[in-house]
N, C-alpha and C positions, 0 to 999 in steps of 0.2 A: 925441361919440360916434364921427368916422376917429382920434379921439386913443386911446379906449380901443383902438379894432382894432387899432394899431401895436402896442398895450404888449402887448396879448395873446399879436399873430404875433408878434412880438418871444421869448414862453417858451413858447410852443407848436409853432411850425411850423417843420419841419428839414429841409433841400434834403437829399434823397432821392441827389441823382446825388451828394452830396461824403461821403457813408458807405463806411466801409472793405469791400471786399468781403468779408473775415475775418469782419467780424460777422456775416452771415450764413451762413457754414461753422462757424461753431463750435458749434455742436448738434451738428452732423452728427458733428463731429472727438468730441467728448464722448460721446457715444453708441458710436461703434464702439470709443472708450479704456477705456470702460464693458465693453461686449462679452467686447476682448481683457484685460480683466484675470479677466473671469469665468471665461472660459475656462482661464484660465493658473491658476485657484485649482481650477478641477474637475481639468486634466488633471496639475496636482501632487497631486491628492487622491487620482486615480487610479491614478496612478505608484505613491505610498506605498503603497496599499490593496495591488499589485499586488508589492509589496517585502515587503511585510507576511504575505504568502500563499508567498513565494520563500523564505522564511527560516524561518516557523513552521511552511509547510504539512508538510512530511519532517519535521520535530519531535513533530507534531502526531502522524502515521502511523505514526513508530516506536514515538512512547512509547504508541500502543493496541495496536502489534505484541507492545511488552513487556510488557503486564497479560495480553494475551490468551498469550504467549507462558509467561508463568508459573504462570498459573493451569490449562495444559492440561498441562505436566509432569506439578505434583503429582496432577493426578485419571487420567491415564495408567499413573503409577506406581501409584498406587490400582487403578485395575483390574487391571491387570495383577499385581500383589502381595496385595492385602484382599482384593480381588471375586472373585480367582480365575480371572478370565478370560487363561490366559496364551497368547493366542495373538495377536501384536503383529502379523502380517499381515493376517489376519481384521480382527484391530484398525481397522485403515487402510481396509479392505476398508468397512467401514461406516460410518466416517468420510466418505469419499465417496460412501457409496450416498445417505446423510442430505445434505450435501451439496449433491448432483443434484437429490434432491428438494425442498429449500429455492429451487433459484433455478429447477425446473420450475415451482414456483409462483411465484413472483415474475414468471416470462415469463407463464402463465395468465393472470396479472391487469396485465398489460403494467407492470409495474414495472422488470423486467430492459432496464438499458438496451441502445438497439441498437449491433449490430457497425458495425466501420470499412468503408468500402467494399471495402478493400483484404483477399481473402482468405488466411486458410494456407495454402502448399502441402500435399497429402499428406504429403511426407518431413517437414516439420516438425511437424506434428500427430503422425505415429508418434514423432517423435525427442521430444514434448514429453511426451508419455504415457508413454515407454519411461522416460526420464531423471526422471521425475515421481514415475513407480512404485517405483523402483530408491529416489531420495530419502526420500521419506515413508516406503516399508516397511522402510528399514534403519536408520532414525529409531526407529522404535518399537521395532524389533529392539534396537538400542543400548540404548535405556529401560532396555529390560527387565532386560537382561544386565550394565547399569552402573549403579552409583548415582546419585541425582540429582545429585549437586558431579560426577562424574567426565562424566558425560554433557554436560553446561552446558559445561563448561570446552571443550571437544571441539564443541559448538554457535559457542561463543565466537569459537574459530578459524576458524570459517568463512569470519568477515567479512574480517577482510585479504589470506585468499586468492582471494576477489573481487574485491579493488581491486587485490590482483596483476595477475591472469589478466586483467582487462579493462583494466591499460595496455598486457599486452604482446602481447594482441589487437589492441584497440582503440584503443589510444593515448589511453586516458581517460583523464579528470585527474577526480578527484572533487571535488567543490567543500565548498570550508570548511566551510558550514552544516551538509550534510548528514557532512562528518567530526565534527563537536562532534555532532552526533545522533548519528551507530553509536557512537561512544564512551561516549556520556549513556546509552544502552539498554545495552551489552555492559557495564559499569559499573553500571548497575541490576539488573542480571539476575544475575551473577556474584555481586553481593549478596544479593538476598534468593534462590536459590539454593544456590551452592556450598556448603554445611555440609561434606561429606564429600567425599575424594579417595580413595574406596576403588579401588584396582584389581586388576582381573581381567583374565587375558591374552585370556580369548575375548571380554571384551566390550571391550578395546581396540582387538583386531584388528576386530571388527565397527565401531566408531567410527573408524577406522581409513579403510575400505570405503564408511565413509558420507559421508564429509568430501566426498572430490571428485565424488561425484555432487550433493551438494547443494547446491554451489557453483558448478557447469555448469548446474544446475538453475535458480539463482537471477539465474545470466548472461541464460540463455535468454530469462527473464519479462521481467527489465528491461529488454533491447536489440527483442524485438517492442514492448515499452507505449510505449517513447521511439523506436524508427524510426518503427514502423507504425501508430503513433494507437491502439493497443488502452486497452481502457481493463478493471478487474481482474474485473468480473462477468463481462463478455461473452466475456474469453478463458481462466476458468474453466467456461463454461456449454462452452468450444466444445472445451477440452481435455480433463474431467472424464470421458465418455466413454471414451476413449482410455485414459485412465489405469485406470479400472476394469479393464477388460479386462487390461492387463497384469497388474494385483495378482492377479486371480483365479488368476493361472494362477501365481502365485506361491506360492499358499495352502498349497500342500505343503508349504513348506519350516517350516511349524508344527510344534509338538510337536505327537503325537498323544493325542487325546481331546477334540475340536472339538464333534463331536456327544454326547457324553456329559457336557455342559457343562449346570448346572442354572439354567435361567433364569428367577431368582426378579425380583419387581417392583422389589425395592432394587437387584440387578446389573444390571436393565434400563433401570433410571433415571439410573444410575450411567456406562453405556456409550452410551447417547443420548444424555447432557448432553456428556461428551468428546467426542463425533460434532460437537454442535453447537459445543463452542470449537473443533472444527478446523475448520469453516465458517470461521469467524469468525478464525482464526490463517489462514489458506488468502488468505482476503480481505486480512485488516491486513496481510499481505503480500504482497502483490500491490502494494498502495496502497504502501506502504513503498518498494518496486522504482518503481513508476511515477515 
C-alpha cells in the first residue's frame, strides 16, 4: 500500500515552489494581448471608415448638388420662357420664401439641427443676406437672358475663381479628393447642359456681373461652415430672412407685368416645383461647401 502511494505521488504530486512564475502570468498576458488586438482592429476599422467618409463625402455632396443643379436649370428656364413667368427676381423671392417655410416646418417638428454656440455677428448676417440676394437674383436674370449652355459655362467658370480667391485670401490649398470631385461635377454639368452657346451681349454682361458675387457668396458660406462649425440647414435658417428682405427690394428690377400674370394650376405647380428644387440646391450647395 505504501509502495502504491509513492508511485501515485510520483505522477500526480508537484512542488509548487519550483513552478515558473511566468506560468501564472501567462493567462493575464494572453488576455491583454487579445484586448490589444481587438482594440487595434476596431481602431483600424474606424480609421478606414473616417477615411472613406473623407474621400467619398465631398463627392457624394457634389453629386447630389450636380443632379439638383441640372434639374433646376432646365425647370427655371421652362418657367421663365414656356410658363411665361418672366420675372427672375420675383422667382428667386418665391424660392427663398418656400425654403424658409420648409425650414420653419422642420424647426416646428424639432428636425432642424441646432445652431452652434458661436453666434453670427449682425454685420456678418447683413453681408450674407446682401451677397446671397445679389448672387441668386443675378443667377436667374442671367438664365433669362442667356441660353442654358452659355449660362452653364459662366457658372462653371465660378469654380476656378473660388479656388484662386481662397488661395490668395486664406492661403488655402484644396484637397486632391475635392479637386477630383469638382472636376467630375463640372464636366458632368457641362455634358448635361451645354447644348448651345448663343452669345447675347446683355446676357453676357449679366453673367459677368453674376460671377463675382456668386464666388464671394460661396467663399463666405464655406468659411463660416468650416471655421465657425455651422452646418448647412442652421446657417440657411439664419440667413434666409435677411436674403428675402434684400430680394424684395430688388423686385422693381424685374420687367413690368407681374401683377397681370395668370396663376393657373399648371403654372403655379411649375413655380412651386422650381422653388422646392431651389431649396434642395441651396442645401446641397451648403453641404458641398462644408
